[in-house]
PyMOL CGO cylinders between C-alpha atoms (Angstrom):
from pymol import cmd
from pymol.cgo import CYLINDER

trace = [
    CYLINDER, 134.35, 37.54, 120.85, 130.92, 36.15, 120.32, 0.3, 1, 1, 1, 1, 1, 1,
    CYLINDER, 130.92, 36.15, 120.32, 128.27, 38.77, 120.26, 0.3, 1, 1, 1, 1, 1, 1,
    CYLINDER, 128.27, 38.77, 120.26, 125.58, 37.84, 122.45, 0.3, 1, 1, 1, 1, 1, 1,
    CYLINDER, 125.58, 37.84, 122.45, 121.97, 37.49, 120.43, 0.3, 1, 1, 1, 1, 1, 1,
    CYLINDER, 121.97, 37.49, 120.43, 120.21, 39.76, 122.47, 0.3, 1, 1, 1, 1, 1, 1,
    CYLINDER, 120.21, 39.76, 122.47, 122.74, 42.77, 122.17, 0.3, 1, 1, 1, 1, 1, 1,
    CYLINDER, 122.74, 42.77, 122.17, 122.68, 42.04, 118.34, 0.3, 1, 1, 1, 1, 1, 1,
    CYLINDER, 122.68, 42.04, 118.34, 119.38, 43.02, 118.34, 0.3, 1, 1, 1, 1, 1, 1,
    CYLINDER, 119.38, 43.02, 118.34, 119.24, 45.93, 120.81, 0.3, 1, 1, 1, 1, 1, 1,
    CYLINDER, 119.24, 45.93, 120.81, 121.77, 47.58, 118.12, 0.3, 1, 1, 1, 1, 1, 1,
    CYLINDER, 121.77, 47.58, 118.12, 120.25, 47.17, 115.32, 0.3, 1, 1, 1, 1, 1, 1,
    CYLINDER, 120.25, 47.17, 115.32, 117.25, 48.65, 116.72, 0.3, 1, 1, 1, 1, 1, 1,
    CYLINDER, 117.25, 48.65, 116.72, 119.22, 51.72, 117.57, 0.3, 1, 1, 1, 1, 1, 1,
    CYLINDER, 119.22, 51.72, 117.57, 121.01, 51.35, 114.06, 0.3, 1, 1, 1, 1, 1, 1,
    CYLINDER, 121.01, 51.35, 114.06, 117.63, 51.59, 112.69, 0.3, 1, 1, 1, 1, 1, 1,
    CYLINDER, 117.63, 51.59, 112.69, 116.63, 54.51, 114.93, 0.3, 1, 1, 1, 1, 1, 1,
    CYLINDER, 116.63, 54.51, 114.93, 119.39, 56.46, 113.76, 0.3, 1, 1, 1, 1, 1, 1,
    CYLINDER, 119.39, 56.46, 113.76, 118.37, 55.73, 110.04, 0.3, 1, 1, 1, 1, 1, 1,
    CYLINDER, 118.37, 55.73, 110.04, 115.07, 57.05, 110.63, 0.3, 1, 1, 1, 1, 1, 1,
    CYLINDER, 115.07, 57.05, 110.63, 116.11, 60.00, 112.38, 0.3, 1, 1, 1, 1, 1, 1,
    CYLINDER, 116.11, 60.00, 112.38, 118.37, 60.73, 109.16, 0.3, 1, 1, 1, 1, 1, 1,
    CYLINDER, 118.37, 60.73, 109.16, 115.83, 60.39, 106.57, 0.3, 1, 1, 1, 1, 1, 1,
    CYLINDER, 115.83, 60.39, 106.57, 113.18, 62.15, 108.71, 0.3, 1, 1, 1, 1, 1, 1,
    CYLINDER, 113.18, 62.15, 108.71, 114.08, 66.05, 109.11, 0.3, 1, 1, 1, 1, 1, 1,
    CYLINDER, 114.08, 66.05, 109.11, 112.79, 68.15, 111.54, 0.3, 1, 1, 1, 1, 1, 1,
    CYLINDER, 112.79, 68.15, 111.54, 110.39, 70.92, 110.62, 0.3, 1, 1, 1, 1, 1, 1,
    CYLINDER, 110.39, 70.92, 110.62, 112.60, 73.33, 111.03, 0.3, 1, 1, 1, 1, 1, 1,
    CYLINDER, 112.60, 73.33, 111.03, 114.90, 72.12, 108.52, 0.3, 1, 1, 1, 1, 1, 1,
    CYLINDER, 114.90, 72.12, 108.52, 111.84, 71.51, 106.08, 0.3, 1, 1, 1, 1, 1, 1,
    CYLINDER, 111.84, 71.51, 106.08, 111.66, 75.08, 106.12, 0.3, 1, 1, 1, 1, 1, 1,
    CYLINDER, 111.66, 75.08, 106.12, 114.96, 76.17, 105.99, 0.3, 1, 1, 1, 1, 1, 1,
    CYLINDER, 114.96, 76.17, 105.99, 115.25, 73.90, 103.07, 0.3, 1, 1, 1, 1, 1, 1,
    CYLINDER, 115.25, 73.90, 103.07, 111.72, 75.46, 101.65, 0.3, 1, 1, 1, 1, 1, 1,
    CYLINDER, 111.72, 75.46, 101.65, 113.16, 79.15, 101.92, 0.3, 1, 1, 1, 1, 1, 1,
    CYLINDER, 113.16, 79.15, 101.92, 116.36, 78.50, 100.86, 0.3, 1, 1, 1, 1, 1, 1,
    CYLINDER, 116.36, 78.50, 100.86, 114.80, 76.61, 97.25, 0.3, 1, 1, 1, 1, 1, 1,
    CYLINDER, 114.80, 76.61, 97.25, 112.71, 79.88, 97.07, 0.3, 1, 1, 1, 1, 1, 1,
    CYLINDER, 112.71, 79.88, 97.07, 115.32, 82.62, 97.98, 0.3, 1, 1, 1, 1, 1, 1,
    CYLINDER, 115.32, 82.62, 97.98, 117.67, 80.66, 95.27, 0.3, 1, 1, 1, 1, 1, 1,
    CYLINDER, 117.67, 80.66, 95.27, 114.57, 80.54, 92.46, 0.3, 1, 1, 1, 1, 1, 1,
    CYLINDER, 114.57, 80.54, 92.46, 113.86, 76.84, 92.52, 0.3, 1, 1, 1, 1, 1, 1,
    CYLINDER, 113.86, 76.84, 92.52, 110.89, 76.84, 92.31, 0.3, 1, 1, 1, 1, 1, 1,
    CYLINDER, 110.89, 76.84, 92.31, 109.34, 73.20, 92.01, 0.3, 1, 1, 1, 1, 1, 1,
    CYLINDER, 109.34, 73.20, 92.01, 111.91, 72.00, 94.69, 0.3, 1, 1, 1, 1, 1, 1,
    CYLINDER, 111.91, 72.00, 94.69, 110.17, 74.68, 96.71, 0.3, 1, 1, 1, 1, 1, 1,
    CYLINDER, 110.17, 74.68, 96.71, 106.54, 74.55, 95.81, 0.3, 1, 1, 1, 1, 1, 1,
    CYLINDER, 106.54, 74.55, 95.81, 106.85, 70.50, 97.21, 0.3, 1, 1, 1, 1, 1, 1,
    CYLINDER, 106.85, 70.50, 97.21, 108.71, 71.80, 100.45, 0.3, 1, 1, 1, 1, 1, 1,
    CYLINDER, 108.71, 71.80, 100.45, 106.10, 74.17, 101.28, 0.3, 1, 1, 1, 1, 1, 1,
    CYLINDER, 106.10, 74.17, 101.28, 103.35, 72.05, 100.19, 0.3, 1, 1, 1, 1, 1, 1,
    CYLINDER, 103.35, 72.05, 100.19, 104.27, 69.70, 102.58, 0.3, 1, 1, 1, 1, 1, 1,
    CYLINDER, 104.27, 69.70, 102.58, 104.01, 72.23, 105.22, 0.3, 1, 1, 1, 1, 1, 1,
    CYLINDER, 104.01, 72.23, 105.22, 101.28, 73.09, 104.06, 0.3, 1, 1, 1, 1, 1, 1,
    CYLINDER, 101.28, 73.09, 104.06, 99.45, 69.74, 104.64, 0.3, 1, 1, 1, 1, 1, 1,
    CYLINDER, 99.45, 69.74, 104.64, 100.73, 69.90, 108.25, 0.3, 1, 1, 1, 1, 1, 1,
    CYLINDER, 100.73, 69.90, 108.25, 100.60, 73.77, 109.12, 0.3, 1, 1, 1, 1, 1, 1,
    CYLINDER, 100.60, 73.77, 109.12, 97.85, 75.03, 107.02, 0.3, 1, 1, 1, 1, 1, 1,
    CYLINDER, 97.85, 75.03, 107.02, 97.45, 77.95, 109.55, 0.3, 1, 1, 1, 1, 1, 1,
    CYLINDER, 97.45, 77.95, 109.55, 100.49, 79.43, 109.02, 0.3, 1, 1, 1, 1, 1, 1,
    CYLINDER, 100.49, 79.43, 109.02, 100.81, 82.38, 106.71, 0.3, 1, 1, 1, 1, 1, 1,
    CYLINDER, 100.81, 82.38, 106.71, 104.45, 82.57, 106.06, 0.3, 1, 1, 1, 1, 1, 1,
    CYLINDER, 104.45, 82.57, 106.06, 104.25, 78.83, 104.79, 0.3, 1, 1, 1, 1, 1, 1,
    CYLINDER, 104.25, 78.83, 104.79, 100.88, 79.57, 102.91, 0.3, 1, 1, 1, 1, 1, 1,
    CYLINDER, 100.88, 79.57, 102.91, 102.76, 82.79, 101.07, 0.3, 1, 1, 1, 1, 1, 1,
    CYLINDER, 102.76, 82.79, 101.07, 105.93, 80.25, 100.36, 0.3, 1, 1, 1, 1, 1, 1,
    CYLINDER, 105.93, 80.25, 100.36, 103.92, 78.20, 98.81, 0.3, 1, 1, 1, 1, 1, 1,
    CYLINDER, 103.92, 78.20, 98.81, 101.82, 80.59, 96.78, 0.3, 1, 1, 1, 1, 1, 1,
    CYLINDER, 101.82, 80.59, 96.78, 104.46, 82.48, 95.47, 0.3, 1, 1, 1, 1, 1, 1,
    CYLINDER, 104.46, 82.48, 95.47, 106.53, 79.00, 94.41, 0.3, 1, 1, 1, 1, 1, 1,
    CYLINDER, 106.53, 79.00, 94.41, 103.07, 77.81, 92.68, 0.3, 1, 1, 1, 1, 1, 1,
    CYLINDER, 103.07, 77.81, 92.68, 102.74, 80.83, 91.16, 0.3, 1, 1, 1, 1, 1, 1,
    CYLINDER, 102.74, 80.83, 91.16, 106.41, 80.35, 89.50, 0.3, 1, 1, 1, 1, 1, 1,
    CYLINDER, 106.41, 80.35, 89.50, 105.73, 76.95, 88.33, 0.3, 1, 1, 1, 1, 1, 1,
    CYLINDER, 105.73, 76.95, 88.33, 102.22, 77.77, 86.54, 0.3, 1, 1, 1, 1, 1, 1,
    CYLINDER, 102.22, 77.77, 86.54, 100.21, 76.11, 89.09, 0.3, 1, 1, 1, 1, 1, 1,
    CYLINDER, 100.21, 76.11, 89.09, 97.80, 79.02, 89.42, 0.3, 1, 1, 1, 1, 1, 1,
    CYLINDER, 97.80, 79.02, 89.42, 94.42, 77.88, 91.27, 0.3, 1, 1, 1, 1, 1, 1,
    CYLINDER, 94.42, 77.88, 91.27, 97.06, 76.27, 94.10, 0.3, 1, 1, 1, 1, 1, 1,
    CYLINDER, 97.06, 76.27, 94.10, 99.08, 79.55, 94.15, 0.3, 1, 1, 1, 1, 1, 1,
    CYLINDER, 99.08, 79.55, 94.15, 96.05, 81.59, 94.33, 0.3, 1, 1, 1, 1, 1, 1,
    CYLINDER, 96.05, 81.59, 94.33, 94.34, 79.46, 97.16, 0.3, 1, 1, 1, 1, 1, 1,
    CYLINDER, 94.34, 79.46, 97.16, 97.36, 79.51, 99.70, 0.3, 1, 1, 1, 1, 1, 1,
    CYLINDER, 97.36, 79.51, 99.70, 98.14, 83.26, 98.98, 0.3, 1, 1, 1, 1, 1, 1,
    CYLINDER, 98.14, 83.26, 98.98, 94.43, 83.51, 99.75, 0.3, 1, 1, 1, 1, 1, 1,
    CYLINDER, 94.43, 83.51, 99.75, 94.53, 81.88, 103.04, 0.3, 1, 1, 1, 1, 1, 1,
    CYLINDER, 94.53, 81.88, 103.04, 97.86, 83.90, 103.90, 0.3, 1, 1, 1, 1, 1, 1,
    CYLINDER, 97.86, 83.90, 103.90, 96.44, 87.43, 102.97, 0.3, 1, 1, 1, 1, 1, 1,
    CYLINDER, 96.44, 87.43, 102.97, 93.35, 86.20, 104.77, 0.3, 1, 1, 1, 1, 1, 1,
    CYLINDER, 93.35, 86.20, 104.77, 95.60, 85.32, 108.19, 0.3, 1, 1, 1, 1, 1, 1,
    CYLINDER, 95.60, 85.32, 108.19, 97.77, 88.46, 107.54, 0.3, 1, 1, 1, 1, 1, 1,
    CYLINDER, 97.77, 88.46, 107.54, 95.74, 91.28, 105.28, 0.3, 1, 1, 1, 1, 1, 1,
    CYLINDER, 95.74, 91.28, 105.28, 97.95, 94.42, 106.07, 0.3, 1, 1, 1, 1, 1, 1,
    CYLINDER, 97.95, 94.42, 106.07, 101.37, 92.63, 104.52, 0.3, 1, 1, 1, 1, 1, 1,
    CYLINDER, 101.37, 92.63, 104.52, 101.37, 94.44, 101.22, 0.3, 1, 1, 1, 1, 1, 1,
    CYLINDER, 101.37, 94.44, 101.22, 103.76, 91.28, 99.31, 0.3, 1, 1, 1, 1, 1, 1,
    CYLINDER, 103.76, 91.28, 99.31, 101.25, 88.67, 99.98, 0.3, 1, 1, 1, 1, 1, 1,
    CYLINDER, 101.25, 88.67, 99.98, 98.65, 91.27, 98.15, 0.3, 1, 1, 1, 1, 1, 1,
    CYLINDER, 98.65, 91.27, 98.15, 100.93, 92.22, 95.65, 0.3, 1, 1, 1, 1, 1, 1,
    CYLINDER, 100.93, 92.22, 95.65, 101.40, 88.67, 94.62, 0.3, 1, 1, 1, 1, 1, 1,
    CYLINDER, 101.40, 88.67, 94.62, 97.66, 87.56, 94.96, 0.3, 1, 1, 1, 1, 1, 1,
    CYLINDER, 97.66, 87.56, 94.96, 96.92, 90.42, 92.54, 0.3, 1, 1, 1, 1, 1, 1,
    CYLINDER, 96.92, 90.42, 92.54, 99.99, 89.30, 89.90, 0.3, 1, 1, 1, 1, 1, 1,
    CYLINDER, 99.99, 89.30, 89.90, 98.29, 85.78, 90.41, 0.3, 1, 1, 1, 1, 1, 1,
    CYLINDER, 98.29, 85.78, 90.41, 94.63, 86.87, 89.67, 0.3, 1, 1, 1, 1, 1, 1,
    CYLINDER, 94.63, 86.87, 89.67, 96.22, 88.95, 86.31, 0.3, 1, 1, 1, 1, 1, 1,
    CYLINDER, 96.22, 88.95, 86.31, 97.89, 85.73, 85.69, 0.3, 1, 1, 1, 1, 1, 1,
    CYLINDER, 97.89, 85.73, 85.69, 94.69, 84.18, 85.44, 0.3, 1, 1, 1, 1, 1, 1,
    CYLINDER, 94.69, 84.18, 85.44, 93.11, 87.39, 83.36, 0.3, 1, 1, 1, 1, 1, 1,
    CYLINDER, 93.11, 87.39, 83.36, 90.32, 87.47, 86.49, 0.3, 1, 1, 1, 1, 1, 1,
    CYLINDER, 90.32, 87.47, 86.49, 90.01, 91.33, 85.38, 0.3, 1, 1, 1, 1, 1, 1,
    CYLINDER, 90.01, 91.33, 85.38, 87.16, 91.33, 87.68, 0.3, 1, 1, 1, 1, 1, 1,
    CYLINDER, 87.16, 91.33, 87.68, 88.14, 89.62, 90.72, 0.3, 1, 1, 1, 1, 1, 1,
    CYLINDER, 88.14, 89.62, 90.72, 91.67, 91.64, 90.46, 0.3, 1, 1, 1, 1, 1, 1,
    CYLINDER, 91.67, 91.64, 90.46, 89.67, 94.93, 90.03, 0.3, 1, 1, 1, 1, 1, 1,
    CYLINDER, 89.67, 94.93, 90.03, 87.65, 94.16, 93.14, 0.3, 1, 1, 1, 1, 1, 1,
    CYLINDER, 87.65, 94.16, 93.14, 90.31, 93.13, 95.28, 0.3, 1, 1, 1, 1, 1, 1,
    CYLINDER, 90.31, 93.13, 95.28, 93.05, 96.02, 94.75, 0.3, 1, 1, 1, 1, 1, 1,
    CYLINDER, 93.05, 96.02, 94.75, 89.55, 98.85, 94.56, 0.3, 1, 1, 1, 1, 1, 1,
    CYLINDER, 89.55, 98.85, 94.56, 88.51, 97.35, 98.21, 0.3, 1, 1, 1, 1, 1, 1,
    CYLINDER, 88.51, 97.35, 98.21, 92.06, 97.48, 99.58, 0.3, 1, 1, 1, 1, 1, 1,
    CYLINDER, 92.06, 97.48, 99.58, 92.81, 100.67, 98.27, 0.3, 1, 1, 1, 1, 1, 1,
    CYLINDER, 92.81, 100.67, 98.27, 89.46, 102.24, 99.61, 0.3, 1, 1, 1, 1, 1, 1,
    CYLINDER, 89.46, 102.24, 99.61, 89.82, 100.14, 103.15, 0.3, 1, 1, 1, 1, 1, 1,
    CYLINDER, 89.82, 100.14, 103.15, 93.66, 101.76, 103.50, 0.3, 1, 1, 1, 1, 1, 1,
    CYLINDER, 93.66, 101.76, 103.50, 95.24, 104.52, 103.78, 0.3, 1, 1, 1, 1, 1, 1,
    CYLINDER, 95.24, 104.52, 103.78, 98.38, 104.07, 101.95, 0.3, 1, 1, 1, 1, 1, 1,
    CYLINDER, 98.38, 104.07, 101.95, 99.00, 105.70, 98.83, 0.3, 1, 1, 1, 1, 1, 1,
    CYLINDER, 99.00, 105.70, 98.83, 100.82, 102.53, 97.24, 0.3, 1, 1, 1, 1, 1, 1,
    CYLINDER, 100.82, 102.53, 97.24, 97.72, 100.50, 96.62, 0.3, 1, 1, 1, 1, 1, 1,
    CYLINDER, 97.72, 100.50, 96.62, 96.53, 103.26, 94.40, 0.3, 1, 1, 1, 1, 1, 1,
    CYLINDER, 96.53, 103.26, 94.40, 99.12, 103.35, 92.35, 0.3, 1, 1, 1, 1, 1, 1,
    CYLINDER, 99.12, 103.35, 92.35, 99.55, 99.43, 92.40, 0.3, 1, 1, 1, 1, 1, 1,
    CYLINDER, 99.55, 99.43, 92.40, 95.55, 99.76, 90.83, 0.3, 1, 1, 1, 1, 1, 1,
    CYLINDER, 95.55, 99.76, 90.83, 96.62, 102.56, 88.43, 0.3, 1, 1, 1, 1, 1, 1,
    CYLINDER, 96.62, 102.56, 88.43, 99.49, 100.38, 87.27, 0.3, 1, 1, 1, 1, 1, 1,
    CYLINDER, 99.49, 100.38, 87.27, 96.92, 97.16, 86.50, 0.3, 1, 1, 1, 1, 1, 1,
    CYLINDER, 96.92, 97.16, 86.50, 94.91, 99.66, 84.94, 0.3, 1, 1, 1, 1, 1, 1,
    CYLINDER, 94.91, 99.66, 84.94, 97.39, 100.65, 82.36, 0.3, 1, 1, 1, 1, 1, 1,
    CYLINDER, 97.39, 100.65, 82.36, 98.22, 97.46, 81.54, 0.3, 1, 1, 1, 1, 1, 1,
    CYLINDER, 98.22, 97.46, 81.54, 95.11, 96.32, 81.00, 0.3, 1, 1, 1, 1, 1, 1,
    CYLINDER, 95.11, 96.32, 81.00, 94.41, 98.90, 78.65, 0.3, 1, 1, 1, 1, 1, 1,
    CYLINDER, 94.41, 98.90, 78.65, 92.28, 101.38, 80.99, 0.3, 1, 1, 1, 1, 1, 1,
    CYLINDER, 92.28, 101.38, 80.99, 94.24, 104.88, 81.22, 0.3, 1, 1, 1, 1, 1, 1,
    CYLINDER, 94.24, 104.88, 81.22, 91.40, 106.96, 82.24, 0.3, 1, 1, 1, 1, 1, 1,
    CYLINDER, 91.40, 106.96, 82.24, 90.94, 104.61, 85.15, 0.3, 1, 1, 1, 1, 1, 1,
    CYLINDER, 90.94, 104.61, 85.15, 95.03, 104.76, 85.79, 0.3, 1, 1, 1, 1, 1, 1,
    CYLINDER, 95.03, 104.76, 85.79, 94.85, 108.23, 85.75, 0.3, 1, 1, 1, 1, 1, 1,
    CYLINDER, 94.85, 108.23, 85.75, 92.05, 108.23, 88.53, 0.3, 1, 1, 1, 1, 1, 1,
    CYLINDER, 92.05, 108.23, 88.53, 94.05, 106.24, 90.30, 0.3, 1, 1, 1, 1, 1, 1,
    CYLINDER, 94.05, 106.24, 90.30, 97.46, 108.34, 90.46, 0.3, 1, 1, 1, 1, 1, 1,
    CYLINDER, 97.46, 108.34, 90.46, 95.29, 111.70, 91.68, 0.3, 1, 1, 1, 1, 1, 1,
    CYLINDER, 95.29, 111.70, 91.68, 93.55, 109.33, 94.69, 0.3, 1, 1, 1, 1, 1, 1,
    CYLINDER, 93.55, 109.33, 94.69, 96.92, 107.95, 95.07, 0.3, 1, 1, 1, 1, 1, 1,
    CYLINDER, 96.92, 107.95, 95.07, 98.65, 111.16, 95.65, 0.3, 1, 1, 1, 1, 1, 1,
    CYLINDER, 98.65, 111.16, 95.65, 96.03, 113.11, 97.49, 0.3, 1, 1, 1, 1, 1, 1,
    CYLINDER, 96.03, 113.11, 97.49, 96.10, 110.14, 100.36, 0.3, 1, 1, 1, 1, 1, 1,
    CYLINDER, 96.10, 110.14, 100.36, 100.31, 110.50, 100.19, 0.3, 1, 1, 1, 1, 1, 1,
    CYLINDER, 100.31, 110.50, 100.19, 99.90, 114.34, 100.70, 0.3, 1, 1, 1, 1, 1, 1,
    CYLINDER, 99.90, 114.34, 100.70, 103.53, 115.09, 99.99, 0.3, 1, 1, 1, 1, 1, 1,
    CYLINDER, 103.53, 115.09, 99.99, 105.32, 112.81, 101.84, 0.3, 1, 1, 1, 1, 1, 1,
    CYLINDER, 105.32, 112.81, 101.84, 107.05, 110.86, 99.82, 0.3, 1, 1, 1, 1, 1, 1,
    CYLINDER, 107.05, 110.86, 99.82, 109.11, 111.08, 97.41, 0.3, 1, 1, 1, 1, 1, 1,
    CYLINDER, 109.11, 111.08, 97.41, 108.97, 107.73, 95.92, 0.3, 1, 1, 1, 1, 1, 1,
    CYLINDER, 108.97, 107.73, 95.92, 104.81, 107.97, 95.65, 0.3, 1, 1, 1, 1, 1, 1,
    CYLINDER, 104.81, 107.97, 95.65, 105.51, 111.00, 93.44, 0.3, 1, 1, 1, 1, 1, 1,
    CYLINDER, 105.51, 111.00, 93.44, 108.46, 109.52, 91.70, 0.3, 1, 1, 1, 1, 1, 1,
    CYLINDER, 108.46, 109.52, 91.70, 106.12, 106.10, 91.07, 0.3, 1, 1, 1, 1, 1, 1,
    CYLINDER, 106.12, 106.10, 91.07, 103.64, 108.67, 89.83, 0.3, 1, 1, 1, 1, 1, 1,
    CYLINDER, 103.64, 108.67, 89.83, 105.30, 110.32, 87.33, 0.3, 1, 1, 1, 1, 1, 1,
    CYLINDER, 105.30, 110.32, 87.33, 106.72, 106.87, 85.91, 0.3, 1, 1, 1, 1, 1, 1,
    CYLINDER, 106.72, 106.87, 85.91, 102.94, 105.92, 85.19, 0.3, 1, 1, 1, 1, 1, 1,
    CYLINDER, 102.94, 105.92, 85.19, 101.92, 109.60, 83.48, 0.3, 1, 1, 1, 1, 1, 1,
    CYLINDER, 101.92, 109.60, 83.48, 105.24, 109.32, 81.36, 0.3, 1, 1, 1, 1, 1, 1,
    CYLINDER, 105.24, 109.32, 81.36, 103.82, 105.51, 80.36, 0.3, 1, 1, 1, 1, 1, 1,
    CYLINDER, 103.82, 105.51, 80.36, 100.46, 107.16, 79.47, 0.3, 1, 1, 1, 1, 1, 1,
    CYLINDER, 100.46, 107.16, 79.47, 101.87, 110.04, 77.53, 0.3, 1, 1, 1, 1, 1, 1,
    CYLINDER, 101.87, 110.04, 77.53, 101.00, 112.60, 80.32, 0.3, 1, 1, 1, 1, 1, 1,
    CYLINDER, 101.00, 112.60, 80.32, 104.20, 114.73, 80.43, 0.3, 1, 1, 1, 1, 1, 1,
    CYLINDER, 104.20, 114.73, 80.43, 102.50, 117.65, 82.45, 0.3, 1, 1, 1, 1, 1, 1,
    CYLINDER, 102.50, 117.65, 82.45, 101.18, 114.96, 84.70, 0.3, 1, 1, 1, 1, 1, 1,
    CYLINDER, 101.18, 114.96, 84.70, 104.41, 113.76, 85.12, 0.3, 1, 1, 1, 1, 1, 1,
    CYLINDER, 104.41, 113.76, 85.12, 106.65, 116.42, 85.44, 0.3, 1, 1, 1, 1, 1, 1,
    CYLINDER, 106.65, 116.42, 85.44, 104.17, 118.14, 87.98, 0.3, 1, 1, 1, 1, 1, 1,
    CYLINDER, 104.17, 118.14, 87.98, 104.58, 114.98, 89.95, 0.3, 1, 1, 1, 1, 1, 1,
    CYLINDER, 104.58, 114.98, 89.95, 108.48, 115.15, 89.80, 0.3, 1, 1, 1, 1, 1, 1,
    CYLINDER, 108.48, 115.15, 89.80, 108.51, 118.71, 90.02, 0.3, 1, 1, 1, 1, 1, 1,
    CYLINDER, 108.51, 118.71, 90.02, 107.07, 118.16, 93.80, 0.3, 1, 1, 1, 1, 1, 1,
    CYLINDER, 107.07, 118.16, 93.80, 109.00, 114.87, 94.44, 0.3, 1, 1, 1, 1, 1, 1,
    CYLINDER, 109.00, 114.87, 94.44, 112.40, 117.52, 94.21, 0.3, 1, 1, 1, 1, 1, 1,
    CYLINDER, 112.40, 117.52, 94.21, 110.42, 119.66, 96.60, 0.3, 1, 1, 1, 1, 1, 1,
    CYLINDER, 110.42, 119.66, 96.60, 110.20, 116.96, 99.06, 0.3, 1, 1, 1, 1, 1, 1,
    CYLINDER, 110.20, 116.96, 99.06, 113.72, 115.89, 98.15, 0.3, 1, 1, 1, 1, 1, 1,
    CYLINDER, 113.72, 115.89, 98.15, 115.99, 117.96, 96.53, 0.3, 1, 1, 1, 1, 1, 1,
    CYLINDER, 115.99, 117.96, 96.53, 119.16, 115.97, 97.08, 0.3, 1, 1, 1, 1, 1, 1,
    CYLINDER, 119.16, 115.97, 97.08, 117.40, 112.88, 95.70, 0.3, 1, 1, 1, 1, 1, 1,
    CYLINDER, 117.40, 112.88, 95.70, 119.44, 112.23, 92.68, 0.3, 1, 1, 1, 1, 1, 1,
    CYLINDER, 119.44, 112.23, 92.68, 117.10, 110.16, 91.01, 0.3, 1, 1, 1, 1, 1, 1,
    CYLINDER, 117.10, 110.16, 91.01, 114.76, 112.71, 91.19, 0.3, 1, 1, 1, 1, 1, 1,
    CYLINDER, 114.76, 112.71, 91.19, 117.47, 115.23, 89.66, 0.3, 1, 1, 1, 1, 1, 1,
    CYLINDER, 117.47, 115.23, 89.66, 118.35, 112.83, 87.09, 0.3, 1, 1, 1, 1, 1, 1,
    CYLINDER, 118.35, 112.83, 87.09, 114.44, 112.04, 86.43, 0.3, 1, 1, 1, 1, 1, 1,
    CYLINDER, 114.44, 112.04, 86.43, 114.69, 116.28, 85.93, 0.3, 1, 1, 1, 1, 1, 1,
    CYLINDER, 114.69, 116.28, 85.93, 117.55, 116.39, 83.91, 0.3, 1, 1, 1, 1, 1, 1,
    CYLINDER, 117.55, 116.39, 83.91, 115.48, 113.78, 81.43, 0.3, 1, 1, 1, 1, 1, 1,
    CYLINDER, 115.48, 113.78, 81.43, 112.85, 115.97, 80.94, 0.3, 1, 1, 1, 1, 1, 1,
    CYLINDER, 112.85, 115.97, 80.94, 115.62, 119.19, 79.79, 0.3, 1, 1, 1, 1, 1, 1,
    CYLINDER, 115.62, 119.19, 79.79, 115.22, 120.64, 83.28, 0.3, 1, 1, 1, 1, 1, 1,
    CYLINDER, 115.22, 120.64, 83.28, 117.87, 121.43, 85.83, 0.3, 1, 1, 1, 1, 1, 1,
    CYLINDER, 117.87, 121.43, 85.83, 117.41, 120.84, 89.37, 0.3, 1, 1, 1, 1, 1, 1,
    CYLINDER, 117.41, 120.84, 89.37, 116.99, 124.14, 91.35, 0.3, 1, 1, 1, 1, 1, 1,
    CYLINDER, 116.99, 124.14, 91.35, 115.13, 126.39, 94.07, 0.3, 1, 1, 1, 1, 1, 1,
    CYLINDER, 115.13, 126.39, 94.07, 112.50, 127.18, 90.73, 0.3, 1, 1, 1, 1, 1, 1,
    CYLINDER, 112.50, 127.18, 90.73, 111.70, 124.05, 90.29, 0.3, 1, 1, 1, 1, 1, 1,
    CYLINDER, 111.70, 124.05, 90.29, 109.89, 124.03, 93.23, 0.3, 1, 1, 1, 1, 1, 1,
    CYLINDER, 109.89, 124.03, 93.23, 106.01, 123.59, 93.41, 0.3, 1, 1, 1, 1, 1, 1,
    CYLINDER, 106.01, 123.59, 93.41, 103.98, 125.42, 96.60, 0.3, 1, 1, 1, 1, 1, 1,
    CYLINDER, 103.98, 125.42, 96.60, 104.18, 124.60, 99.97, 0.3, 1, 1, 1, 1, 1, 1,
    CYLINDER, 104.18, 124.60, 99.97, 100.50, 122.96, 98.90, 0.3, 1, 1, 1, 1, 1, 1,
    CYLINDER, 100.50, 122.96, 98.90, 101.20, 120.95, 95.86, 0.3, 1, 1, 1, 1, 1, 1,
    CYLINDER, 101.20, 120.95, 95.86, 97.44, 120.18, 95.45, 0.3, 1, 1, 1, 1, 1, 1,
]
cmd.load_cgo(trace, "trace")
């Protein structure tokens, strides 16, 4: 059977359209591919995909965050910082963004920018984790005095509400060789959560047997 020329042309157009659709994935597909690549730590692939999305959706904080994290892991620190700063501007309360932005600043050896950013964040928010993060970077930059001050501020902000906070403070104090403070923080953590096995193990590591006599007074301050 002979095919009419017009029919052949129309069929070709349809096939071309189908081929075009298969070679141009939807935005949702690209987002999924980018997320999967980042999750699987295929950072180069993730950076490329998120970079394409960032050009199309510059005000999407998730896209900017994904691009920033993947670029940080590939060593493109300038691009990473720019993307994470945009993401942080769009979502200033998001702790994950702030933590990764601080890491990029540290990798860039921008200590002034890092400590200004972390200090302003800690001052403006009532979250002990921000002070502990500042304490950790103070230790990493060999400033134990500042680290100790930040830990103390974190404890005041937390007000014995979370054993995890006091555990982290104990860890930082141990790193500084301040075992007296570490013991106090561990005892406070035990007061908050006496059934916490991590706290119990940490106390035993210091030669102490968990029990009622280890509990701190009701007001640890």
